[in-house]
N, CA and C atoms as an extended XYZ file, in Angstrom:
294
Properties=species:S:1:pos:R:3:atomname:S:1:resname:S:1:resid:I:1 pbc="F F F"
N         4.437      -17.404      -32.376 N   MET     1
C         5.617      -16.644      -32.053 CA  MET     1
C         5.688      -16.491      -30.531 C   MET     1
N         6.777      -16.890      -29.941 N   ALA     2
C         6.949      -16.833      -28.486 CA  ALA     2
C         7.503      -15.472      -28.083 C   ALA     2
N         7.002      -14.972      -26.985 N   VAL     3
C         7.467      -13.701      -26.439 CA  VAL     3
C         8.394      -14.007      -25.283 C   VAL     3
N         9.601      -13.459      -25.316 N   LYS     4
C        10.550      -13.678      -24.233 CA  LYS     4
C        10.444      -12.514      -23.254 C   LYS     4
N        10.149      -12.833      -22.013 N   LEU     5
C        10.025      -11.824      -20.976 CA  LEU     5
C        11.280      -11.795      -20.125 C   LEU     5
N        11.684      -10.610      -19.721 N   ASP     6
C        12.829      -10.477      -18.822 CA  ASP     6
C        12.379      -10.761      -17.397 C   ASP     6
N        13.323      -11.159      -16.577 N   PHE     7
C        13.022      -11.397      -15.175 CA  PHE     7
C        13.005      -10.080      -14.424 C   PHE     7
N        12.177      -10.009      -13.396 N   MET     8
C        12.089       -8.815      -12.580 CA  MET     8
C        12.884       -9.049      -11.296 C   MET     8
N        13.732       -8.101      -10.963 N   THR     9
C        14.506       -8.222       -9.735 CA  THR     9
C        13.645       -7.847       -8.541 C   THR     9
N        14.124       -8.159       -7.358 N   GLY    10
C        13.379       -7.825       -6.144 CA  GLY    10
C        13.231       -6.325       -5.950 C   GLY    10
N        14.281       -5.572       -6.301 N   GLY    11
C        14.209       -4.116       -6.177 CA  GLY    11
C        13.198       -3.515       -7.137 C   GLY    11
N        13.137       -4.050       -8.341 N   ALA    12
C        12.161       -3.547       -9.312 CA  ALA    12
C        10.738       -3.883       -8.877 C   ALA    12
N        10.554       -5.074       -8.305 N   LEU    13
C         9.228       -5.449       -7.805 CA  LEU    13
C         8.820       -4.563       -6.639 C   LEU    13
N         9.737       -4.282       -5.738 N   LEU    14
C         9.439       -3.387       -4.617 CA  LEU    14
C         9.098       -1.989       -5.117 C   LEU    14
N         9.842       -1.512       -6.112 N   GLY    15
C         9.537       -0.202       -6.689 CA  GLY    15
C         8.171       -0.170       -7.343 C   GLY    15
N         7.816       -1.228       -8.049 N   LEU    16
C         6.492       -1.304       -8.672 CA  LEU    16
C         5.384       -1.294       -7.629 C   LEU    16
N         5.584       -2.022       -6.546 N   ILE    17
C         4.585       -2.059       -5.468 CA  ILE    17
C         4.442       -0.682       -4.825 C   ILE    17
N         5.561       -0.016       -4.550 N   LEU    18
C         5.500        1.299       -3.902 CA  LEU    18
C         4.872        2.358       -4.797 C   LEU    18
N         5.200        2.342       -6.080 N   VAL    19
C         4.604        3.309       -7.008 CA  VAL    19
C         3.099        3.055       -7.139 C   VAL    19
N         2.707        1.793       -7.199 N   SER    20
C         1.279        1.466       -7.290 CA  SER    20
C         0.542        1.905       -6.039 C   SER    20
N         1.138        1.663       -4.873 N   MET    21
C         0.510        2.102       -3.622 CA  MET    21
C         0.418        3.620       -3.552 C   MET    21
N         1.436        4.316       -4.054 N   GLY    22
C         1.409        5.773       -4.065 CA  GLY    22
C         0.282        6.319       -4.924 C   GLY    22
N         0.102        5.749       -6.135 N   TRP    23
C        -0.985        6.217       -6.998 CA  TRP    23
C        -2.351        5.899       -6.396 C   TRP    23
N        -2.497        4.719       -5.792 N   LEU    24
C        -3.781        4.372       -5.178 CA  LEU    24
C        -4.082        5.265       -3.975 C   LEU    24
N        -3.062        5.576       -3.164 N   PHE    25
C        -3.281        6.480       -2.037 CA  PHE    25
C        -3.651        7.870       -2.525 C   PHE    25
N        -3.013        8.315       -3.616 N   PHE    26
C        -3.349        9.634       -4.165 CA  PHE    26
C        -4.796        9.685       -4.636 C   PHE    26
N        -5.222        8.674       -5.383 N   ILE    27
C        -6.598        8.662       -5.901 CA  ILE    27
C        -7.608        8.582       -4.765 C   ILE    27
N        -7.383        7.678       -3.819 N   GLY    28
C        -8.301        7.558       -2.685 CA  GLY    28
C        -8.286        8.774       -1.786 C   GLY    28
N        -7.099        9.340       -1.564 N   GLY    29
C        -6.991       10.524       -0.710 CA  GLY    29
C        -7.644       11.749       -1.312 C   GLY    29
N        -7.507       11.923       -2.611 N   VAL    30
C        -8.164       13.062       -3.263 CA  VAL    30
C        -9.684       12.899       -3.208 C   VAL    30
N       -10.168       11.660       -3.414 N   ALA    31
C       -11.615       11.421       -3.302 CA  ALA    31
C       -12.094       11.710       -1.885 C   ALA    31
N       -11.319       11.297       -0.893 N   LEU    32
C       -11.679       11.562        0.500 CA  LEU    32
C       -11.640       13.054        0.803 C   LEU    32
N       -10.648       13.765        0.274 N   ASN    33
C       -10.564       15.204        0.511 CA  ASN    33
C       -11.732       15.949       -0.137 C   ASN    33
N       -12.142       15.538       -1.342 N   TYR    34
C       -13.304       16.181       -1.969 CA  TYR    34
C       -14.574       15.903       -1.156 C   TYR    34
N       -14.703       14.676       -0.661 N   GLN    35
C       -15.871       14.335        0.163 CA  GLN    35
C       -15.846       15.133        1.467 C   GLN    35
N       -14.686       15.253        2.086 N   ALA    36
C       -14.563       16.018        3.328 CA  ALA    36
C       -14.848       17.493        3.089 C   ALA    36
N       -14.430       18.001        1.955 N   LEU    37
C       -14.686       19.402        1.634 CA  LEU    37
C       -16.171       19.651        1.410 C   LEU    37
N       -16.837       18.675        0.789 N   ARG    38
C       -18.262       18.812        0.517 CA  ARG    38
C       -19.100       18.727        1.790 C   ARG    38
N       -18.692       17.899        2.746 N   THR    39
C       -19.472       17.705        3.965 CA  THR    39
C       -18.930       18.513        5.135 C   THR    39
N       -17.999       19.421        4.878 N   LYS    40
C       -17.412       20.297        5.899 CA  LYS    40
C       -16.744       19.509        7.022 C   LYS    40
N       -16.066       18.429        6.660 N   ARG    41
C       -15.320       17.630        7.639 CA  ARG    41
C       -13.837       17.784        7.385 C   ARG    41
N       -13.067       17.221        8.289 N   ARG    42
C       -11.612       17.298        8.157 CA  ARG    42
C       -11.129       16.160        7.262 C   ARG    42
N       -10.311       16.481        6.288 N   GLY    43
C        -9.781       15.470        5.375 CA  GLY    43
C        -8.370       15.073        5.753 C   GLY    43
N        -7.624       14.602        4.797 N   LEU    44
C        -6.243       14.192        5.025 CA  LEU    44
C        -5.252       15.332        4.866 C   LEU    44
N        -5.731       16.509        4.567 N   GLY    45
C        -4.837       17.638        4.369 CA  GLY    45
C        -4.114       17.531        3.033 C   GLY    45
N        -2.917       18.084        2.965 N   PRO    46
C        -2.182       18.061        1.694 CA  PRO    46
C        -1.441       16.752        1.429 C   PRO    46
N        -1.561       15.769        2.299 N   LEU    47
C        -0.794       14.534        2.163 CA  LEU    47
C        -1.038       13.789        0.850 C   LEU    47
N        -2.284       13.593        0.380 N   PRO    48
C        -2.449       12.890       -0.899 CA  PRO    48
C        -1.798       13.609       -2.086 C   PRO    48
N        -1.854       14.929       -2.094 N   GLY    49
C        -1.218       15.683       -3.180 CA  GLY    49
C         0.293       15.532       -3.167 C   GLY    49
N         0.877       15.546       -1.973 N   VAL    50
C         2.328       15.400       -1.855 CA  VAL    50
C         2.748       13.982       -2.250 C   VAL    50
N         1.990       12.980       -1.793 N   VAL    51
C         2.306       11.589       -2.163 CA  VAL    51
C         2.160       11.398       -3.673 C   VAL    51
N         1.124       11.978       -4.268 N   GLY    52
C         0.950       11.879       -5.715 CA  GLY    52
C         2.072       12.555       -6.479 C   GLY    52
N         2.543       13.682       -5.962 N   SER    53
C         3.632       14.396       -6.622 CA  SER    53
C         4.935       13.599       -6.539 C   SER    53
N         5.222       13.018       -5.381 N   VAL    54
C         6.429       12.199       -5.234 CA  VAL    54
C         6.329       10.955       -6.114 C   VAL    54
N         5.142       10.361       -6.181 N   THR    55
C         4.944        9.183       -7.020 CA  THR    55
C         5.136        9.534       -8.497 C   THR    55
N         4.619       10.680       -8.911 N   ALA    56
C         4.818       11.111      -10.297 CA  ALA    56
C         6.291       11.383      -10.572 C   ALA    56
N         7.002       11.900       -9.563 N   PHE    57
C         8.435       12.168       -9.714 CA  PHE    57
C         9.198       10.885      -10.028 C   PHE    57
N         8.787        9.767       -9.429 N   PHE    58
C         9.454        8.503       -9.700 CA  PHE    58
C         8.862        7.775      -10.902 C   PHE    58
N         7.645        8.103      -11.291 N   SER    59
C         7.016        7.431      -12.429 CA  SER    59
C         7.497        7.974      -13.772 C   SER    59
N         7.762        9.275      -13.847 N   VAL    60
C         8.169        9.885      -15.117 CA  VAL    60
C         9.488        9.291      -15.624 C   VAL    60
N        10.536        9.157      -14.803 N   PRO    61
C        11.756        8.518      -15.325 CA  PRO    61
C        11.566        7.032      -15.649 C   PRO    61
N        10.699        6.358      -14.895 N   ALA    62
C        10.447        4.949      -15.199 CA  ALA    62
C         9.772        4.804      -16.561 C   ALA    62
N         8.865        5.700      -16.873 N   LEU    63
C         8.235        5.675      -18.190 CA  LEU    63
C         9.236        6.010      -19.284 C   LEU    63
N        10.124        6.974      -19.014 N   ALA    64
C        11.145        7.331      -19.998 CA  ALA    64
C        12.094        6.159      -20.246 C   ALA    64
N        12.343        5.371      -19.225 N   GLY    65
C        13.183        4.190      -19.402 CA  GLY    65
C        12.537        3.143      -20.291 C   GLY    65
N        11.215        3.149      -20.365 N   GLN    66
C        10.490        2.215      -21.228 CA  GLN    66
C        10.248        2.791      -22.622 C   GLN    66
N        10.717        4.017      -22.862 N   GLY    67
C        10.568        4.622      -24.180 CA  GLY    67
C         9.342        5.507      -24.316 C   GLY    67
N         8.657        5.795      -23.224 N   ILE    68
C         7.480        6.666      -23.250 CA  ILE    68
C         7.910        8.036      -22.741 C   ILE    68
N         8.000        8.988      -23.644 N   GLU    69
C         8.420       10.337      -23.274 CA  GLU    69
C         7.183       11.207      -23.041 C   GLU    69
N         7.077       11.777      -21.865 N   LEU    70
C         5.976       12.682      -21.546 CA  LEU    70
C         6.410       14.119      -21.813 C   LEU    70
N         5.578       14.895      -22.498 N   PRO    71
C         5.917       16.304      -22.665 CA  PRO    71
C         5.724       17.043      -21.337 C   PRO    71
N         6.573       17.990      -21.068 N   TRP    72
C         6.519       18.803      -19.852 CA  TRP    72
C         6.461       17.934      -18.598 C   TRP    72
N         7.528       17.251      -18.257 N   PRO    73
C         7.485       16.347      -17.104 CA  PRO    73
C         7.182       17.056      -15.787 C   PRO    73
N         7.611       18.299      -15.630 N   TRP    74
C         7.334       18.996      -14.371 CA  TRP    74
C         5.857       19.310      -14.229 C   TRP    74
N         5.145       19.442      -15.329 N   LEU    75
C         3.694       19.626      -15.255 CA  LEU    75
C         3.038       18.399      -14.643 C   LEU    75
N         3.477       17.207      -15.049 N   TRP    76
C         2.904       15.975      -14.527 CA  TRP    76
C         3.302       15.754      -13.074 C   TRP    76
N         4.474       16.249      -12.685 N   ILE    77
C         4.917       16.094      -11.298 CA  ILE    77
C         4.159       17.053      -10.385 C   ILE    77
N         3.862       18.255      -10.853 N   LEU    78
C         3.162       19.240      -10.021 CA  LEU    78
C         1.636       19.141      -10.114 C   LEU    78
N         1.124       18.397      -11.083 N   ALA    79
C        -0.338       18.288      -11.259 CA  ALA    79
C        -1.059       17.717      -10.033 C   ALA    79
N        -0.540       16.694       -9.343 N   PRO    80
C        -1.263       16.215       -8.156 CA  PRO    80
C        -1.419       17.269       -7.071 C   PRO    80
N        -0.458       18.188       -6.964 N   LEU    81
C        -0.580       19.257       -5.974 CA  LEU    81
C        -1.715       20.205       -6.334 C   LEU    81
N        -1.962       20.384       -7.628 N   ALA    82
C        -3.031       21.280       -8.065 CA  ALA    82
C        -4.391       20.587       -8.036 C   ALA    82
N        -4.421       19.270       -8.176 N   ILE    83
C        -5.692       18.546       -8.197 CA  ILE    83
C        -6.265       18.383       -6.795 C   ILE    83
N        -5.408       18.194       -5.801 N   ASP    84
C        -5.868       17.978       -4.429 CA  ASP    84
C        -6.526       19.256       -3.891 C   ASP    84
N        -7.779       19.175       -3.428 N   PRO    85
C        -8.472       20.391       -2.987 CA  PRO    85
C        -7.947       20.956       -1.673 C   PRO    85
N        -7.250       20.174       -0.874 N   LEU    86
C        -6.698       20.673        0.379 CA  LEU    86
C        -5.210       20.948        0.279 C   LEU    86
N        -4.706       21.072       -0.946 N   CYS    87
C        -3.301       21.368       -1.186 CA  CYS    87
C        -3.227       22.723       -1.910 C   CYS    87
N        -2.359       22.865       -2.851 N   VAL    88
C        -2.186       24.137       -3.563 CA  VAL    88
C        -3.456       24.528       -4.307 C   VAL    88
N        -4.137       23.561       -4.914 N   GLY    89
C        -5.375       23.859       -5.637 CA  GLY    89
C        -6.447       24.433       -4.723 C   GLY    89
N        -6.539       23.913       -3.524 N   GLY    90
C        -7.507       24.435       -2.559 CA  GLY    90
C        -7.154       25.830       -2.085 C   GLY    90
N        -5.861       26.103       -1.933 N   LEU    91
C        -5.441       27.443       -1.531 CA  LEU    91
C        -5.768       28.469       -2.612 C   LEU    91
N        -5.576       28.099       -3.861 N   VAL    92
C        -5.920       29.003       -4.974 CA  VAL    92
C        -7.427       29.271       -4.981 C   VAL    92
N        -8.230       28.231       -4.801 N   LEU    93
C        -9.689       28.417       -4.763 CA  LEU    93
C       -10.099       29.271       -3.568 C   LEU    93
N        -9.466       29.072       -2.429 N   LEU    94
C        -9.787       29.855       -1.233 CA  LEU    94
C        -9.448       31.331       -1.440 C   LEU    94
N        -8.290       31.608       -2.042 N   LEU    95
C        -7.913       32.996       -2.299 CA  LEU    95
C        -8.804       33.650       -3.353 C   LEU    95
N        -9.258       32.866       -4.299 N   ARG    96
C       -10.139       33.389       -5.348 CA  ARG    96
C       -11.534       33.681       -4.822 C   ARG    96
N       -11.949       32.932       -3.801 N   ARG    97
C       -13.284       33.076       -3.246 CA  ARG    97
C       -13.438       34.386       -2.467 C   ARG    97
N       -12.338       34.877       -1.891 N   LYS    98
C       -12.414       36.085       -1.057 CA  LYS    98
C       -12.524       37.348       -1.848 C   LYS    98
């Protein structure tokens, strides 16, 4: 049985590349921020969390277009901000520590 694949336009390919780069920057940036926090060095600040949140903002509708419905989409969009230790999640931990 042959599978017929649709062609990808240049705009869709560019979007796929940008979303992939956004997720990779988020993962690497969060790892770097945790390492910087552990060794008392300066990290990337809140940038990885913001990039991850923007990437999730564009990923959720793309998944919905493919028929994958995520429950509570705003939770998935705001989750990178809470995961990054130098973003909102870090501020909550800092306030809790005092």
